[in-house]
C-alpha positions as CSV (number, residue, x, y, z in Angstrom):
1,M,0.2,-0.1,0.0
2,R,1.2,3.7,-0.8
3,L,0.3,6.9,1.0
4,A,-2.1,8.8,-1.1
5,K,-1.0,12.6,-2.6
6,A,-2.1,15.4,-1.2
7,A,-4.7,15.8,-3.5
8,A,-6.1,12.4,-2.8
9,V,-6.3,13.1,0.6
10,A,-8.1,16.3,0.4
11,A,-10.4,14.5,-1.8
12,L,-11.3,11.7,0.2
13,L,-11.5,14.3,3.6
14,I,-13.9,15.5,1.6
15,A,-16.2,12.9,0.7
16,M,-16.2,11.8,4.0
17,I,-18.0,15.0,5.9
18,G,-21.1,14.2,6.5
19,P,-22.7,10.5,7.5
20,V,-21.1,7.7,5.4
21,R,-23.9,6.7,3.3
22,L,-23.9,5.5,-0.6
23,A,-26.4,4.7,-2.9
24,A,-25.3,1.5,-4.6
25,A,-24.8,2.7,-8.5
26,G,-25.8,0.7,-11.6
27,T,-29.0,-0.6,-10.1
28,K,-32.5,0.1,-10.9
29,R,-33.5,0.6,-7.2
30,P,-30.6,2.6,-5.5
31,T,-30.0,1.6,-2.2
32,I,-28.6,4.0,1.0
33,F,-26.0,1.9,2.7
34,V,-25.5,3.4,6.2
35,A,-22.4,2.1,8.7
36,D,-24.0,2.8,12.5
37,G,-21.0,1.6,14.0
38,S,-22.3,-2.3,15.2
39,E,-23.6,-3.6,11.6
40,V,-24.8,-2.3,8.2
41,T,-28.3,-1.3,7.5
42,A,-29.7,-0.8,4.1
43,Y,-32.6,2.4,3.0
44,P,-34.5,2.8,-0.3
45,T,-33.2,6.2,-1.7
46,S,-36.9,7.5,-1.4
47,S,-36.8,6.9,2.7
48,R,-37.9,9.6,4.7
49,G,-38.8,9.7,8.6
50,D,-39.3,6.6,10.6
51,V,-38.8,3.8,8.2
52,S,-37.8,0.4,8.9
53,P,-34.7,-0.9,7.1
54,I,-35.1,-3.2,4.3
55,A,-32.2,-5.4,5.3
56,L,-30.8,-6.4,8.7
57,S,-28.3,-8.5,10.2
58,T,-29.6,-12.2,10.4
59,D,-26.4,-13.1,12.5
60,M,-25.8,-13.3,16.5
61,Y,-24.5,-10.1,17.7
62,D,-23.6,-10.1,21.8
63,P,-26.8,-12.4,22.7
64,N,-27.5,-11.1,26.4
65,G,-30.6,-13.7,26.8
66,I,-31.7,-17.1,25.8
67,A,-34.4,-19.1,26.0
68,I,-35.7,-22.7,24.8
69,D,-39.4,-23.5,23.6
70,A,-41.2,-26.6,24.1
71,S,-39.1,-28.2,20.8
72,G,-35.9,-27.0,21.9
73,R,-35.7,-24.1,19.7
74,I,-32.9,-21.5,20.6
75,N,-34.2,-17.9,21.2
76,V,-31.4,-15.3,21.2
77,A,-31.8,-11.8,22.3
78,N,-29.0,-9.6,20.3
79,V,-28.5,-6.1,22.2
80,Y,-26.3,-4.4,19.2
81,T,-28.8,-5.8,16.3
82,N,-32.0,-5.4,17.8
83,T,-33.3,-8.6,16.6
84,V,-34.1,-12.4,18.0
85,T,-32.4,-15.0,16.4
86,V,-34.2,-18.9,16.5
87,Y,-32.4,-21.7,16.0
88,A,-33.6,-25.0,15.2
89,A,-33.2,-27.4,18.0
90,N,-30.2,-29.5,16.3
91,A,-28.5,-26.4,15.1
92,N,-24.6,-26.6,15.7
93,G,-21.4,-24.4,14.3
94,S,-21.7,-21.1,12.6
95,V,-24.8,-21.8,11.1
96,P,-27.9,-19.0,10.3
97,P,-30.9,-19.1,11.9
98,I,-34.2,-20.5,11.0
99,A,-36.2,-17.1,12.1
100,I,-35.3,-13.6,13.0
101,I,-37.9,-11.3,14.8
102,G,-36.0,-7.7,13.5
103,G,-37.2,-4.7,11.5
104,G,-38.7,-1.6,12.8
105,N,-42.4,-2.9,13.3
106,T,-40.9,-5.0,16.1
107,L,-39.9,-2.0,18.6
108,L,-37.0,-4.1,19.4
109,A,-34.8,-1.5,21.2
110,N,-31.3,-3.3,22.6
111,P,-32.9,-6.2,24.1
112,V,-30.9,-7.5,26.8
113,G,-33.8,-10.7,28.1
114,I,-35.7,-13.2,26.7
115,A,-38.7,-15.5,27.9
116,L,-41.2,-17.7,26.5
117,D,-44.8,-18.9,28.3
118,A,-46.6,-21.9,28.0
119,L,-48.3,-21.1,24.9
120,G,-44.6,-20.0,23.1
121,R,-45.3,-16.3,23.1
122,I,-41.6,-14.4,23.3
123,Y,-41.6,-11.8,25.7
124,V,-38.2,-9.4,25.4
125,V,-37.4,-6.5,27.5
126,N,-36.0,-3.6,26.0
127,S,-33.5,-1.7,27.7
128,S,-32.9,1.6,25.7
129,D,-36.8,2.6,25.7
130,N,-37.7,1.0,28.9
131,S,-40.5,-1.8,27.4
132,I,-41.4,-5.3,27.1
133,T,-42.4,-6.6,23.6
134,V,-44.3,-9.8,22.9
135,Y,-44.7,-11.7,20.2
136,A,-47.0,-14.5,18.8
137,P,-45.4,-17.8,19.2
138,L,-43.6,-18.4,16.0
139,G,-44.9,-22.1,15.1
140,A,-43.8,-22.9,11.2
141,A,-42.7,-19.2,10.6
142,T,-39.2,-18.8,9.5
143,G,-37.0,-16.1,7.5
144,V,-37.5,-12.3,8.9
145,L,-40.0,-11.9,10.7
146,N,-40.8,-7.8,11.0
147,E,-43.8,-8.3,12.6
148,A,-45.6,-6.0,15.1
149,P,-45.8,-7.5,18.7
150,I,-49.2,-8.4,20.2
151,G,-48.5,-6.4,23.3
152,V,-46.2,-3.9,24.4
153,I,-45.7,-3.1,28.3
154,I,-44.5,0.8,28.0
155,G,-44.9,4.0,29.8
156,S,-44.1,5.8,33.3
157,K,-46.9,3.8,35.7
158,T,-45.2,0.6,34.8
159,R,-41.7,1.8,36.8
160,L,-39.0,0.3,34.0
161,D,-35.9,1.5,34.5
162,N,-33.3,0.6,32.6
163,P,-34.4,-3.3,32.5
164,T,-31.9,-5.9,32.7
165,A,-33.6,-9.6,32.6
166,I,-37.0,-11.1,32.6
167,A,-38.9,-14.2,34.0
168,L,-42.3,-15.7,33.7
169,D,-44.0,-17.9,36.3
170,A,-46.0,-21.2,35.8
171,Q,-48.9,-18.4,35.5
172,G,-47.8,-16.1,32.8
173,E,-47.0,-13.2,35.6
174,I,-43.9,-10.8,34.3
175,Y,-41.4,-10.3,36.7
176,V,-38.4,-7.6,35.7
177,A,-35.2,-6.5,36.9
178,N,-34.9,-3.1,36.7
179,A,-30.8,-1.8,37.4
180,L,-31.6,1.8,38.5
181,H,-34.8,3.1,39.5
182,V,-34.6,4.6,43.1
183,H,-31.7,4.4,45.8
184,V,-32.8,2.1,47.9
185,A,-31.3,4.1,50.4
186,P,-30.5,8.0,51.3
187,H,-26.6,7.3,52.4
188,A,-26.4,4.0,50.1
189,I,-26.0,6.2,46.5
190,Y,-24.5,2.9,44.8
191,D,-27.6,0.6,46.5
192,V,-30.1,0.9,43.5
193,G,-32.9,-1.5,41.8
194,R,-36.2,-3.0,41.6
195,I,-38.0,-5.9,40.9
196,T,-41.2,-5.1,39.1
197,V,-44.3,-7.6,38.9
198,Y,-47.1,-7.6,36.1
199,P,-50.1,-9.7,35.5
200,A,-50.3,-12.5,32.7
201,G,-51.5,-10.9,29.6
202,S,-50.2,-7.2,30.7
203,N,-50.6,-4.4,28.0
204,G,-49.9,-0.7,27.8
205,N,-48.8,1.4,30.5
206,I,-49.6,-0.5,33.6
207,A,-48.2,-0.4,37.5
208,P,-46.9,-3.8,38.6
209,I,-48.9,-5.8,40.9
210,A,-46.0,-5.8,43.3
211,S,-42.5,-4.5,43.3
212,I,-39.5,-5.0,45.8
213,S,-37.1,-2.1,46.6
214,G,-35.7,-0.7,49.5
215,S,-33.0,-0.7,51.9
216,A,-33.5,-4.0,53.8
217,T,-33.8,-5.6,50.4
218,G,-30.0,-6.0,49.7
219,L,-30.5,-4.5,45.7
220,A,-27.5,-3.3,44.3
221,Y,-27.8,-3.0,40.5
222,P,-29.7,-6.3,39.7
223,I,-28.6,-7.5,36.0
224,G,-30.1,-11.1,36.3
225,L,-33.0,-12.8,37.4
226,A,-34.6,-16.3,38.0
227,L,-37.6,-18.0,39.3
228,D,-37.8,-21.4,41.0
229,S,-40.6,-23.8,41.0
230,G,-41.8,-22.5,44.1
231,R,-41.7,-18.9,42.5
232,N,-38.9,-17.8,44.3
233,I,-37.1,-15.5,43.1
234,Y,-33.2,-14.9,43.0
235,V,-32.3,-11.9,41.8
236,A,-27.9,-11.4,40.6
237,N,-26.4,-8.2,41.8
238,A,-23.6,-6.3,40.2
239,E,-22.3,-5.8,43.7
240,T,-23.1,-6.3,47.3
241,A,-25.7,-3.8,49.4
242,N,-25.3,-2.7,53.0
243,V,-21.7,-3.6,53.4
244,G,-18.4,-2.1,53.6
245,D,-16.3,-0.8,50.8
246,N,-13.8,-3.6,51.0
247,L,-16.9,-6.0,50.0
248,K,-19.0,-3.3,48.6
249,Y,-17.7,-4.1,44.8
250,Y,-17.9,-8.1,44.7
251,A,-21.2,-9.3,43.1
252,S,-24.4,-10.8,45.3
253,I,-27.2,-13.3,44.4
254,T,-30.2,-12.4,46.9
255,V,-33.6,-14.6,47.5
256,Y,-36.4,-13.6,48.5
257,K,-39.8,-15.8,48.8
258,A,-42.4,-16.0,46.6
259,G,-45.2,-13.2,46.8
260,S,-42.5,-10.5,48.5
261,K,-43.4,-7.4,47.8
262,G,-42.4,-3.7,49.2
263,D,-39.2,-3.2,50.9
264,A,-38.6,-6.9,51.6
265,S,-35.5,-8.6,53.1
266,P,-34.0,-11.4,51.7
267,T,-34.0,-15.2,52.7
268,A,-30.5,-15.2,51.7
269,I,-27.5,-13.4,50.4
270,I,-24.7,-15.1,48.1
271,G,-22.0,-12.7,48.3
272,G,-18.4,-12.5,49.0
273,D,-15.0,-13.3,47.4
274,N,-15.4,-17.2,48.2
275,T,-18.3,-17.1,46.0
276,D,-16.2,-16.3,42.5
277,L,-19.7,-14.7,41.0
278,D,-18.4,-12.3,38.2
279,Y,-20.9,-10.0,37.0
280,P,-23.8,-12.7,37.4
281,K,-26.0,-11.5,34.4
282,G,-26.5,-15.5,33.7
283,I,-28.2,-17.0,36.2
284,A,-30.8,-19.8,36.6
285,V,-32.2,-22.4,38.8
286,D,-32.7,-26.1,38.4
287,S,-36.2,-28.0,39.3
288,S,-34.3,-28.7,42.3
289,G,-33.5,-25.4,43.8
290,N,-29.7,-25.7,42.8
291,L,-28.2,-22.4,41.7
292,Y,-25.9,-22.0,38.4
293,A,-24.6,-18.3,38.2
294,A,-22.0,-16.8,35.9
295,G,-18.7,-16.3,37.3
296,Y,-14.4,-16.3,36.8
297,V,-12.4,-18.9,38.5
298,D,-8.9,-17.6,39.4
299,G,-6.6,-19.6,37.4
300,V,-9.7,-21.3,35.3
301,G,-11.0,-18.2,33.7
302,Y,-15.0,-17.5,32.8
303,S,-17.4,-20.1,34.6
304,I,-20.6,-21.3,35.5
305,N,-20.8,-22.0,39.2
306,F,-23.3,-24.5,41.1
307,Y,-24.4,-23.2,44.4
308,P,-27.0,-26.1,46.2
309,A,-30.5,-25.3,47.0
310,G,-30.2,-23.4,50.9
311,S,-26.7,-22.1,49.7
312,D,-26.1,-18.6,51.7
313,G,-23.5,-16.2,52.7
314,N,-19.8,-15.9,51.2
315,V,-19.7,-19.5,49.8
316,S,-17.7,-21.2,47.7
317,P,-19.5,-23.0,44.6
318,T,-19.4,-27.0,44.8
319,A,-18.5,-27.2,41.3
320,F,-18.0,-25.2,38.4
321,I,-18.2,-25.7,34.4
322,G,-14.9,-23.9,33.3
323,G,-11.6,-24.4,31.2
324,A,-9.6,-23.6,27.9
325,D,-12.2,-26.9,26.5
326,T,-15.5,-25.3,27.3
327,G,-15.7,-22.1,24.8
328,L,-17.4,-19.8,27.7
329,G,-16.7,-16.4,27.4
330,T,-18.6,-14.0,29.2
331,A,-21.9,-15.6,30.1
332,S,-24.9,-13.3,29.6
333,G,-28.0,-15.8,30.0
334,I,-28.4,-19.2,31.1
335,A,-31.3,-21.7,30.2
336,F,-32.2,-25.4,31.0
337,G,-33.6,-27.5,28.2
338,S,-34.8,-31.2,28.4
339,G,-32.8,-33.7,29.7
340,G,-31.5,-31.0,32.3
341,R,-29.1,-29.6,29.2
342,L,-27.4,-26.2,30.1
343,Y,-27.8,-23.6,27.5
344,V,-25.3,-20.7,27.6
345,A,-25.4,-17.5,26.1
346,N,-21.5,-16.0,25.6
347,S,-21.7,-12.4,25.0
348,Y,-18.1,-12.0,22.9
349,T,-16.8,-15.5,21.9
350,G,-16.3,-17.4,18.3
351,S,-14.8,-16.6,15.8
352,A,-16.0,-13.4,14.8
353,Y,-16.1,-12.5,18.6
354,S,-19.6,-11.7,17.9
355,G,-20.7,-14.4,20.7
356,S,-21.7,-17.9,20.9
357,I,-24.0,-20.5,22.4
358,T,-22.9,-23.4,24.2
359,V,-24.6,-26.8,25.7
360,Y,-23.7,-28.7,28.0
361,P,-24.9,-32.1,29.6
362,A,-26.9,-32.7,32.7
363,G,-24.3,-32.9,35.6
364,S,-21.4,-31.3,33.5
365,S,-18.6,-30.1,35.1
366,G,-14.7,-29.4,35.3
367,D,-13.7,-28.9,31.7
368,A,-16.5,-29.5,30.0
369,V,-16.2,-30.0,25.9
370,P,-19.8,-28.4,25.0
371,T,-22.2,-31.3,22.6
372,T,-23.2,-28.0,21.2
373,T,-21.6,-24.8,19.9
374,I,-23.6,-22.3,17.9
375,T,-21.4,-19.6,16.5
376,S,-21.7,-16.5,14.0
377,T,-20.2,-15.4,11.0
378,F,-21.2,-11.8,12.0
379,S,-18.2,-9.8,10.5
380,G,-17.2,-7.3,12.9
381,Y,-17.5,-3.5,13.6
382,A,-19.2,-1.3,10.5
383,D,-17.1,1.7,10.9
384,G,-17.5,2.8,7.1
385,I,-18.5,2.0,3.7
386,A,-18.4,2.2,0.1
387,V,-20.1,0.7,-3.2
388,D,-18.6,0.1,-6.4
389,A,-20.1,0.7,-9.6
390,S,-20.8,-2.9,-9.9
391,G,-22.8,-2.7,-6.1
392,N,-20.2,-4.7,-4.4
393,I,-19.7,-3.0,-0.8
394,Y,-17.1,-2.7,0.9
395,V,-16.7,-2.5,4.7
396,V,-14.7,-1.1,7.1
397,D,-14.3,-2.7,10.5
398,N,-12.0,-1.1,12.9
399,S,-10.7,-3.8,14.9
400,G,-11.1,-6.5,12.2
401,G,-8.5,-8.7,10.8
402,T,-5.9,-11.6,11.7
403,A,-4.1,-8.8,14.0
404,E,-7.1,-7.1,14.9
405,Q,-5.9,-3.8,13.8
406,G,-8.4,-3.5,11.0
407,S,-10.0,-4.9,7.9
408,V,-12.0,-3.9,4.9
409,D,-14.6,-6.7,3.9
410,I,-15.8,-7.1,0.8
411,Y,-19.4,-8.5,-0.1
412,P,-21.3,-9.3,-3.5
413,A,-23.9,-6.9,-4.7
414,G,-27.2,-7.6,-3.7
415,S,-26.2,-9.3,-0.5
416,Y,-26.8,-5.7,1.8
417,A,-23.9,-6.8,3.7
418,I,-25.6,-9.5,5.2
419,G,-23.6,-12.9,5.9
420,A,-19.9,-13.8,5.6
421,P,-17.7,-11.7,3.1
422,V,-16.3,-13.1,0.1
423,A,-13.2,-11.1,0.4
424,T,-11.1,-9.4,3.5
425,I,-8.2,-6.9,3.2
426,S,-6.1,-7.5,6.7
427,G,-2.7,-8.3,7.8
428,D,0.4,-6.7,8.6
429,D,1.3,-5.4,5.4
430,T,-1.5,-3.9,4.2
431,G,-1.0,-0.3,6.4
432,L,-4.4,-0.7,8.0
433,F,-4.4,0.7,11.5
434,Y,-7.5,0.9,13.5
435,P,-9.4,2.4,10.2
436,Y,-12.8,4.4,10.1
437,G,-13.5,5.3,6.7
438,I,-13.3,4.4,2.9
439,A,-13.9,5.8,-0.6
440,L,-13.5,4.7,-4.3
441,D,-12.5,6.5,-6.6
442,S,-13.6,6.4,-10.7
443,S,-11.4,3.2,-11.2
444,D,-12.8,1.5,-7.9
445,D,-9.4,1.9,-6.4
446,I,-9.7,1.9,-2.3
447,S,-8.6,4.9,-0.2
448,V,-8.8,4.0,3.7
449,L,-8.5,6.6,6.4
450,N,-6.9,5.4,9.2
451,S,-6.5,6.1,13.0
452,L,-3.4,8.8,13.0
453,N,-4.6,10.3,10.2
454,T,-3.2,7.9,7.7
455,I,-4.5,7.0,4.3
456,T,-3.8,3.8,2.8
457,T,-5.0,3.1,-1.4
């Protein structure tokens, strides 16, 4: 690669002023492509106002919630692409989902949690607009499902505030962990959070039928939520409330009796340095009341920790899944399937670092090899975009490539930059250095704007 001349530099910089969006030339229906930092979205050139994109990513990206339906299909909430991807029960490897809930009609807005009821309806908690969106059972539906929800819980009466997790009980009542909302005590400004509960079939701007918050609750930024068969409530907290500074920043799990409301004291608090908890957004309870939570074990790495039913205090896990062969990353969701299989959504693993689903047989422990690993072909961040005269799409990934110093991924015309690229420019000899802009000249030669204000062509 050679350094561009001053005139070319000036032309490229002028071309990059304003939004990075280009129409595909030579097509009957020109398209506006937008690189929005985490993906490419595409719109008709006639678009105005609040319009839905005509294409969206079908890949898993930063999965932050997982739920298994009655047929074994795997439902995954993806934060940055505003989608729910659904994988077949026998899916394994880098495979496309069989269905995708996504698009402007869905009202998905940074979905961070997902749950299913007995009828197969899909409940998604959205963090960026403080809402719960509910979707009809999938049935045999496949492909991209840009469908409006059948219910939306949103509004000031709901008391939703930075919701982080969702769970349903056998009666269909809806439980939500809210990370912010209210300080639980005037002197403890970092002890915040609320659990809100809504009746089955809720819709609209409705008040919860119960909520848990207050200085006695032990809530401290709740980030995970689970229920056992007796409707007891398990809440994973990013911190530990009502303790000194030396223990404050350890994660905790607080447990509440079924039907708890108001300033309810927990029946148990699992917290402290012995617990090996690590931002336990992923949390689940099995049929015997044993607790599974995301952790980190020194010398081992990311883990899923097991705590027996009735655990309380600064207790060590009795067992864990962890080690180089497990495929675990930051576990952002845990769910149980048939036969006691354990499903884990890892938010930052896989060949593209876009996340993975790993599945373990019942009773697994130690450096267990997953029986199933579902990964994504997501190519990474989209920090710049250009389209050549033939409609081929060039996407700059600021941290892509084998050296993670940037790449240019090339997609065929008509692909909307969805799926795997057909070619990638990356490597030490390319001169790419954390690029964030791209332009093509009349001969379709490529010029890339790098960090440190260098340009490679």
